N, C-alpha and C positions, 0 to 999 in steps of 0.2 A: 504494500500500500504506500503510495506516494502522497505526502502531505507537505505543503509549502508554508512554512511559518515565517512571516516577514512583517515589516512595517506596513500598515494598511494602505490601500489605495482608495482614493475618493470615488472611484468608479463602482465600488461595491454597492449593490442595490439596497436602499434603506429598508425595504420590506424584509429582506433576509436578516438584517440586523435586529429589527424590532421583534420579529418572531423569536429569535434566539434569546434576546435579553429578557423578554417577557416571561419566558419559561423558567428563568432562574429563581423567581420568587413572585408567582402570580398574585398572591394575596397582597403583598406590599406594593407591587406595581399597580394593582387594581385600585388600591387606596390613593396612591400618589397621583396617578394619571387618569383614573376613572375608566378609561378604555384604551385599547391598544392603538386606536387611531390617533390619540393624542401623542403617545410616545412616538408614533411613526412621523407625525408632523414635526416634532422636535428634532428627531434624528435627520429627517429629510432636509431641515434647515441648517443644522449645525455640522453634519458629517462632511460636506464638501468645503466648509469654511476653514480658514487658517486658525481661528480661535473657537472656543466653546468647549463645554464639558464633554460633548460627544463628537468633537472634531476628529477626522481621520488622522490628523497630525499627532495625536496622542494615543493611537490605537495600534494594535498588532492583530493580525488575522492568521488563522490556519485555514488554508484552502485545499480542498480535496475535490478533484474533478470539476473545478470551476465553481464550486459552492463553498459557502462559509461553514467550516466545521468547528471553528473556535474563534473566540474574540476576547481580547483583553484591552481595557482602556485605563490608562493610569496617568497621574500628574505628579510632578514634583510640587513641593510646598509653594514655590514661587509661581509656577505655572497655574496652580489651582485658583488663586485669587483672581488673576486676569481672566481666566476662562469662565469662572463663575459669574463675574460681572457681565461678560459678553452674553452668556446664556440667559441671564435674567432679562437683559434688554431685548434680546431677539425672540425669546419664547413668547413674550407678550404680543409681539407682532405676528408670530406664526399661528397663534391660537385664537379661537373665538372668545368673546367676552366671558361666557359662562365657563369655558374650559380654563381660561387663564385664572379666573376667580377660584375655581376648584383647586387648581395646582398651587396657588399661593396659600390657600387655607391648609392644604395637606403638608406643604413644606414647613409650615409653622412649627411642626412637631419633630422634624427630622434632626435638628441640632440637639434635641434631647435624646433621641434614639441612637444617633451616630456621634460619638465623641470626636472632638477636633484632633487630628493627627499631631504627633509631636513634631518639633522642629527638625528639619532635615529628613523628613519622611517622603517616601514615594507612595502616594495613595492610589490604590486600585479601586477605581469607581465602579467598574463593571468587569465581570469575568464569566464566561459561559462557554460550554462545549456541547455541541449537538449530542443528544442522548445516544444516538446510534454510533457515535464515535468515541464515547467514553471508554477508558481503559486501554486506549491505543497509544498513550504517551503524549498526546497533543497538549494536555494541560501542563505537563512538565516542560515541554518545549516553549510554550507561551511564557511561563514564569521565568525560564532561563533567559529569554531575549529581553523580557521586561527588567530583569535584574541588571543586565548590562546597561540598559537605559538609565536605571536608577543610579547606578554607580557613576556613570558618566555625568549625571546631573548633580553629583556631590552628596547624594543621600547615603545615610548609614542604616536605614531600615526601610522595610516595605510594610505597609499596613493595609487592612481591609476590614469591612464589616460584613457579617453574615448571620443569618438566622441560626439560632442555637440548634434547631432541629433539622437543619439542612445537611444532607448527606455529604456535602463538600467539606464539612468541618474535618472529617477524618483524613481527607486528602491534604488539607492545609497543615494539619498536625504532622502528617507523614513527611512533608517536605521541610519541616522545621518551624512552622508558625506556632506561637503560643498565645493563649488568651490573656490579654492585658486588662480588659474591662468587660463586664457584663452589664447590659443596659435593658431595662424594662420600663416602658411608659404605660402606666395603668390605663389611661384613657384609650390608648391604641390597642392594648391587649384586651381589655374588658369589652370595648365597643366594636372593635374591628378584627379581633383575633390575631393581631400582629404581636407576637410574643417576644420573648427575650432574644436579643441580638448580641453577638460577640464582636468585640474589637480585637483583632488578632494581629500580631506583629512578628516579623522575621528580621532579625539582625543580619545586615550584610556588610557592615564595616564599622570602624571605630571612630568616635568623635575625635576631633583634633584637640 
């Protein structure tokens, strides 16, 4: 089986990315975006841009027979601030009034569920592997190339957030991640079924 893992191309269809990302946590994504069409609009706007949380410039893909088999989107601490501001400005333009209002309301709770990464961290915003391709080594290849990007950006750790009951937790632990913070937001858990999330960290270098 031949799989090409490389920096992403902006020619990748947004539909393929939205389907893959939605599948990683349908309950959380449903709460944040309301429906997949909203996520698709956001990716469609940001993916081909030079800036943005979902820009191809900050992504790596695993391609198999011309299709997206895996995706990783990550940002250094410095990159994240600029890309976040870009996304906030452009998402409002990409979405309808009701969609933008829903997204803003949902994001109000995300800084409670997802702790701020430490200084000099490389934050993995999104990570997904097609279920049919899991267990083939794609995930490890994506993390290897992302680690090189993180080190080149002067980062000394990689971090991510994941639902505590997500099967991916065991993979992250296998490649060296450890749980640094456990977060539970009662209103999200009790009213929307979005339970505990883990902030996991992988040390990749030493601070100066």
